[in-house]
C-alpha positions as CSV (number, residue, x, y, z in Angstrom):
1,M,-30.3,22.0,48.1
2,I,-32.9,19.2,48.2
3,P,-32.7,17.3,51.4
4,A,-32.6,13.5,51.0
5,L,-29.6,11.1,50.8
6,L,-26.9,8.9,52.3
7,L,-24.2,6.3,51.8
8,L,-21.2,6.2,54.1
9,L,-18.4,8.3,52.7
10,G,-15.6,6.2,54.3
11,A,-14.3,9.4,55.9
12,S,-15.8,11.4,58.8
13,P,-16.0,15.2,58.3
14,A,-13.8,15.4,61.4
15,F,-10.9,14.0,59.3
16,A,-11.8,15.7,56.0
17,S,-9.7,18.5,54.7
18,E,-11.7,21.7,54.4
19,V,-10.9,24.3,51.7
20,T,-12.4,27.6,53.0
21,G,-15.5,28.4,51.0
22,E,-15.0,25.8,48.3
23,G,-17.9,23.6,49.6
24,R,-20.2,26.6,49.5
25,Q,-19.1,27.5,46.0
26,W,-19.8,24.0,44.7
27,L,-23.3,24.0,46.2
28,Q,-23.9,27.5,44.7
29,R,-22.9,26.3,41.3
30,S,-25.1,23.2,41.7
31,Q,-28.1,25.2,42.7
32,L,-27.8,27.4,39.6
33,V,-27.7,24.3,37.4
34,R,-30.5,22.5,39.3
35,F,-33.0,25.5,39.3
36,P,-32.5,27.4,36.1
37,A,-34.7,30.0,34.4
38,A,-37.4,32.2,36.0
39,D,-39.9,29.4,36.3
40,M,-40.8,25.9,35.2
41,R,-43.8,23.6,34.7
42,A,-43.7,19.8,34.2
43,S,-45.9,16.7,34.3
44,F,-44.7,14.2,36.9
45,E,-45.2,10.5,37.6
46,M,-44.4,9.1,41.0
47,L,-43.9,5.4,41.4
48,V,-43.9,4.1,44.9
49,A,-42.4,0.6,45.4
50,L,-43.4,-0.7,48.8
51,S,-41.3,-3.2,50.8
52,D,-44.0,-5.9,50.3
53,G,-43.6,-5.7,46.6
54,S,-46.7,-3.7,45.8
55,R,-46.6,-0.5,43.8
56,L,-48.5,2.7,43.8
57,L,-48.7,5.3,41.0
58,R,-49.3,9.0,41.3
59,R,-49.5,11.6,38.5
60,G,-49.8,15.3,38.4
61,T,-48.2,18.7,37.5
62,A,-45.4,20.5,39.2
63,Y,-44.7,24.2,39.0
64,R,-41.7,26.3,40.2
65,R,-41.1,30.1,40.3
66,N,-37.8,31.5,41.4
67,G,-37.8,34.6,43.6
68,E,-35.3,36.9,45.2
69,G,-32.3,35.8,47.2
70,G,-32.2,32.2,46.0
71,L,-35.8,31.5,47.3
72,A,-38.4,29.8,45.3
73,D,-42.1,28.9,45.3
74,R,-43.3,25.4,44.3
75,L,-46.7,23.9,43.7
76,Y,-47.5,20.2,43.2
77,V,-51.0,19.3,41.9
78,F,-52.2,15.7,41.7
79,R,-54.7,14.3,39.3
80,E,-54.2,10.5,39.7
81,P,-55.3,8.3,41.4
82,A,-58.8,9.5,41.7
83,S,-58.5,9.5,45.5
84,L,-55.8,12.2,45.2
85,N,-57.3,14.2,42.3
86,G,-57.1,17.9,43.1
87,L,-54.8,17.5,46.2
88,A,-52.0,20.0,46.1
89,L,-49.0,21.0,48.1
90,L,-47.7,24.6,48.1
91,S,-44.2,25.2,49.3
92,R,-42.7,28.6,49.8
93,D,-39.0,29.0,50.7
94,R,-38.0,31.3,53.6
95,Q,-34.6,32.8,54.4
96,G,-32.9,31.0,57.4
97,K,-36.0,28.9,58.2
98,A,-37.8,25.8,57.0
99,A,-40.2,26.4,54.1
100,D,-43.8,27.4,54.7
101,Q,-46.0,24.7,53.3
102,W,-49.8,24.2,52.8
103,L,-51.7,21.1,51.8
104,Y,-54.9,21.7,49.9
105,L,-57.6,19.0,50.6
106,P,-60.3,19.1,47.8
107,A,-62.9,17.4,50.0
108,Y,-62.8,20.4,52.3
109,G,-62.0,23.1,49.8
110,R,-59.4,24.5,52.2
111,A,-55.6,24.5,52.6
112,R,-54.1,23.6,55.9
113,R,-50.7,24.6,57.0
114,V,-48.2,21.7,57.2
115,A,-46.8,21.7,60.8
116,M,-43.0,22.1,61.1
117,H,-42.7,18.8,63.1
118,T,-44.1,16.9,60.1
119,A,-41.3,17.9,57.8
120,G,-39.9,14.4,58.1
121,D,-43.2,12.7,57.3
122,A,-43.8,10.7,54.1
123,F,-45.5,12.7,51.4
124,V,-48.5,10.9,49.9
125,G,-47.2,7.5,51.1
126,S,-43.9,7.8,49.2
127,D,-40.2,7.8,50.3
128,F,-40.1,11.5,49.7
129,F,-40.6,13.8,52.8
130,Y,-42.4,17.1,52.9
131,S,-38.9,18.7,53.5
132,D,-37.7,17.2,50.1
133,L,-40.2,19.4,48.3
134,A,-38.5,22.6,49.4
135,R,-35.0,24.0,49.0
136,V,-32.4,25.0,51.7
137,R,-30.4,28.1,50.6
138,V,-26.7,27.6,50.6
139,E,-26.4,30.6,53.0
140,D,-28.5,28.7,55.6
141,G,-26.1,25.9,56.5
142,T,-22.5,25.0,57.2
143,H,-20.6,23.3,54.4
144,L,-17.5,21.1,54.4
145,L,-15.7,20.0,51.3
146,L,-14.9,16.3,51.7
147,G,-12.9,15.9,48.5
148,E,-13.4,13.9,45.4
149,R,-15.5,10.7,45.5
150,S,-17.0,8.3,43.0
151,C,-20.3,9.5,41.7
152,T,-21.9,6.1,42.2
153,A,-22.4,4.4,45.6
154,D,-20.5,1.2,44.5
155,G,-17.7,3.0,42.7
156,S,-18.8,1.3,39.4
157,L,-16.0,1.2,36.9
158,A,-18.5,1.6,34.1
159,D,-19.2,5.2,35.4
160,K,-15.9,7.1,35.1
161,S,-17.3,10.4,36.2
162,T,-15.9,12.1,39.4
163,C,-17.9,13.9,42.0
164,V,-16.9,16.3,44.8
165,A,-18.6,15.5,48.1
166,V,-19.9,18.4,50.2
167,A,-21.4,17.8,53.7
168,T,-23.9,20.3,55.1
169,T,-24.8,20.6,58.8
170,D,-26.5,23.3,60.9
171,L,-29.7,23.1,58.7
172,P,-32.6,25.4,59.6
173,G,-34.9,24.3,62.4
174,G,-37.7,22.0,61.2
175,Y,-35.5,19.9,58.9
176,P,-35.1,16.3,60.2
177,W,-31.5,15.8,59.2
178,G,-28.3,16.1,61.1
179,R,-26.2,16.0,58.0
180,V,-26.7,16.0,54.2
181,V,-24.0,15.1,51.8
182,N,-24.2,16.1,48.1
183,F,-22.1,14.3,45.5
184,I,-21.7,16.9,42.7
185,D,-20.5,15.9,39.3
186,K,-17.4,17.9,38.5
187,S,-18.2,17.9,34.7
188,N,-21.6,19.7,34.9
189,A,-22.2,20.6,38.6
190,L,-25.3,18.5,38.8
191,P,-25.8,16.5,42.0
192,R,-25.6,12.8,41.2
193,R,-26.3,11.5,44.6
194,V,-27.5,12.9,47.9
195,E,-27.2,11.2,51.3
196,Y,-29.4,12.0,54.3
197,Y,-28.1,11.3,57.8
198,D,-30.3,11.4,60.9
199,R,-29.6,13.2,64.2
200,D,-27.5,10.2,65.3
201,D,-25.5,10.4,62.1
202,D,-26.8,7.2,60.7
203,L,-27.5,7.0,57.0
204,A,-31.3,7.1,56.5
205,R,-32.0,7.7,52.9
206,V,-30.2,8.0,49.5
207,M,-31.4,10.1,46.5
208,T,-30.0,9.5,43.1
209,I,-30.5,11.4,39.8
210,D,-30.9,8.7,37.3
211,R,-31.5,10.5,34.0
212,V,-30.7,13.9,32.7
213,S,-31.7,15.6,29.4
214,T,-31.3,19.0,27.9
215,V,-34.5,21.0,27.7
216,Q,-34.5,24.5,26.2
217,G,-30.8,24.6,26.7
218,F,-30.9,23.6,30.4
219,A,-29.6,20.3,31.8
220,T,-32.7,18.9,33.4
221,P,-33.0,15.9,35.8
222,L,-35.9,13.8,34.5
223,S,-35.7,10.9,36.9
224,I,-35.0,10.9,40.6
225,T,-35.1,8.0,43.0
226,M,-35.3,8.1,46.7
227,K,-34.4,4.9,48.7
228,T,-35.1,4.4,52.4
229,V,-32.2,2.5,54.0
230,A,-34.2,0.8,56.6
231,S,-36.6,-0.9,54.1
232,A,-36.5,-2.3,50.7
233,G,-38.8,0.4,49.4
234,Y,-38.1,3.3,47.1
235,S,-39.9,6.0,45.1
236,T,-39.0,7.3,41.7
237,L,-40.2,10.7,40.4
238,T,-40.1,11.1,36.6
239,L,-40.7,14.4,34.8
240,D,-42.1,14.9,31.3
241,E,-43.3,17.8,29.2
242,V,-40.9,20.2,30.9
243,S,-41.2,23.9,30.0
244,Y,-39.2,26.9,31.2
245,D,-39.7,30.6,31.3
246,L,-43.5,30.5,31.1
247,G,-44.1,33.8,32.9
248,L,-46.0,32.2,35.8
249,E,-47.7,34.7,38.0
250,A,-46.8,35.1,41.7
251,D,-50.5,34.7,42.6
252,T,-50.3,31.1,41.3
253,F,-48.3,30.2,44.4
254,S,-50.7,31.6,47.0
255,V,-53.1,30.0,49.5
256,E,-55.9,32.1,48.1
257,A,-55.4,30.7,44.6
258,L,-55.4,27.2,46.1
259,E,-58.7,27.7,47.9
260,R,-60.4,29.1,44.9
261,G,-59.3,26.0,42.8
262,A,-57.0,27.9,40.4
263,H,-54.4,25.1,40.6
264,V,-56.9,22.5,39.4
265,Q,-57.9,24.7,36.4
266,A,-54.3,25.4,35.5
267,A,-53.3,21.7,35.7
268,A,-56.2,20.7,33.5
269,K,-55.3,23.4,31.0
270,A,-51.6,22.2,31.0
271,S,-52.7,18.6,30.6
272,R,-55.0,19.4,27.6
273,G,-52.2,21.5,26.0
274,A,-49.7,18.7,26.3
275,S,-52.1,16.1,24.9
276,S,-52.9,18.2,21.9
277,A,-49.3,19.0,21.1
278,P,-48.0,17.3,17.9
């Protein structure tokens, strides 16, 4: 589950009917669809639209490698703008706890551990938080099936798809949310919208999956937008050149590899390969 979302459901979990285990089952199905194959690599572009109307653009390469027990390692390497070139975030899921994360700062040639209390801080000036770049295992929360809902926030008649809403509470320590609600498309088990509520149960952010395409037989979200309720700002993450089952080595996702610059070399190689492809 990726933390980040929220639009009032119109019904409080206290009044929702719970089907034992069904909320967990929907989330398990959704995770299998969201994180397929043994590993993945993709180029990304992050557009940050600030509340004052200005825009920032970041580009880089993202990597994921699935491990045992539903855990995964992720690596995000930036190449643009020049001020972020070589900066990298390594995120390693842990069972029953918030992910371990390290931020590599090229100016110092060292990776520093991201403190747990900063999980709710903005990542590279965007609407995405550090905690959004990790995954919470289905086993590490309490899930309540809220029933069927429209997949869109406004209930648009143009979108006739139906979602099931699942509320998750009791998240591992270090995550900044009191409640997260996933709206999962009944037709393909992909989450269409995610709502994030703060500790006071006020809607704080909403994440939507805007575009999906099939890559190597896998339904792949290619555009994700995160909106912050308290401001007019938003950030959109777009993926391109997605590849699965590359045989990525476990060492790629280590602090030692970060500090010897292996991530910069790998990202440069991937970028050259993509640009030379027909």
